[in-house]
PAZA-87670 format. One line per 5 residues: number of its first residue (from 1); their letters; for each residue x, y, z of C-alpha. Coordinates in steps of 0.25 Angstrom, whole numbers, plus 2048, in hexadecimal, padded with zeros to 3 digits. Layout:
NUM> A> X,Y,Z ~ ...;
% end
This chain:
1> MKVSD> A3B,9C3,786 ~ A41,9BB,77B ~ A3B,9B0,773 ~ A45,9A7,779 ~ A3E,9A9,787;
6> ISKDG> A31,9A2,781 ~ A39,996,77C ~ A3E,994,78B ~ A30,992,790 ~ A2C,983,78F;
11> NFTLL> A1E,987,78A ~ A23,98B,77D ~ A2A,983,772 ~ A32,989,768 ~ A2F,984,75A;
16> TPTVS> A39,98C,752 ~ A46,989,75A ~ A50,98F,74F ~ A4A,99E,750 ~ A50,9A9,759;
21> LDKDV> A4A,9AA,767 ~ A50,9B8,76A ~ A45,9C0,766 ~ A3E,9C9,770 ~ A30,9C6,774;
26> DKLFC> A2A,9D4,778 ~ A1B,9D0,778 ~ A11,9C5,776 ~ A07,9C4,76B ~ 9FB,9BA,76B;
31> CDLLS> 9F3,9B9,75E ~ 9EE,9AE,755 ~ 9EA,9B7,749 ~ 9F5,9B9,73F ~ 9EF,9C6,73A;
36> IAMGK> 9EE,9CC,748 ~ 9FC,9C7,74B ~ A02,9CD,73E ~ 9FD,9DB,742 ~ 9FF,9DA,752;
41> APSGS> A0A,9D0,756 ~ A15,9D9,75C ~ A23,9D8,757 ~ A2B,9D0,762 ~ A1F,9C9,768;
46> CWVTV> A1D,9BA,76B ~ A11,9B6,763 ~ A08,9AC,769 ~ 9FE,9A5,760 ~ 9F9,998,75B;
51> MSNVN> 9FB,99B,74C ~ A05,992,746 ~ A07,995,737 ~ A10,99B,72D ~ A08,9A8,72E;
56> TLAVA> A0B,9A9,73D ~ A1A,9A9,73A ~ A18,9B4,730 ~ A10,9BD,73A ~ A1B,9BA,744;
61> TLTDV> A26,9BE,73A ~ A1E,9CA,736 ~ A1B,9CF,744 ~ A29,9CC,749 ~ A24,9C4,755;
66> SCIVL> A2F,9BE,75E ~ A29,9B0,75E ~ A1C,9A8,75D ~ A16,99F,767 ~ A0C,995,762;
71> AEGVT> A02,992,76D ~ 9F8,986,770 ~ A02,97C,76B ~ A03,981,75D ~ A10,97E,756;
76> MDDTL> A16,97F,748 ~ A19,975,73D ~ A28,974,738 ~ A26,97D,72C ~ A20,988,735;
81> KAKAA> A2B,986,73F ~ A36,987,734 ~ A2F,994,72F ~ A2F,99A,73D ~ A3E,997,73E;
86> SEDVA> A41,99D,731 ~ A3A,9AA,735 ~ A41,9A9,743 ~ A34,9A9,74A ~ A34,9A2,758;
91> VFTTE> A27,999,759 ~ A23,992,766 ~ A18,989,769 ~ A11,987,776 ~ A05,97F,77B;
96> LPIYD> A00,98B,783 ~ 9F4,993,77F ~ 9F7,9A1,779 ~ 9F4,9A9,785 ~ 9FC,9A0,78E;
101> AAKLI> A08,9A0,785 ~ A08,9AF,784 ~ A07,9B0,793 ~ A12,9A7,795 ~ A1B,9AE,78B;
106> DSLR> A17,9BB,791 ~ A1C,9B6,79F ~ A2A,9B3,799 ~ A2C,9C1,795;
% end
């Protein structure tokens, strides 16, 4: 599956429209603790979380996840969106709870 497949589903809104959506999504990863995510987020995964801050972007870049999905209606301010775009990190938001978002993304694979 590609990141672009997530963008085609109406439950997810892309917050970083200028980034590449060609990355492969090989796994799902759900975690809200940045220290755990830093050590365990698989490269090429879709990270589903409610953490929306500059440290989330840093961990995503460090672990080379393919994209971030912010669940529960969490979003980003314009400064953080610009930072995500500059790091080429695709970030989506959804109203779905973390579990439901992950299940839906898994069904797209």
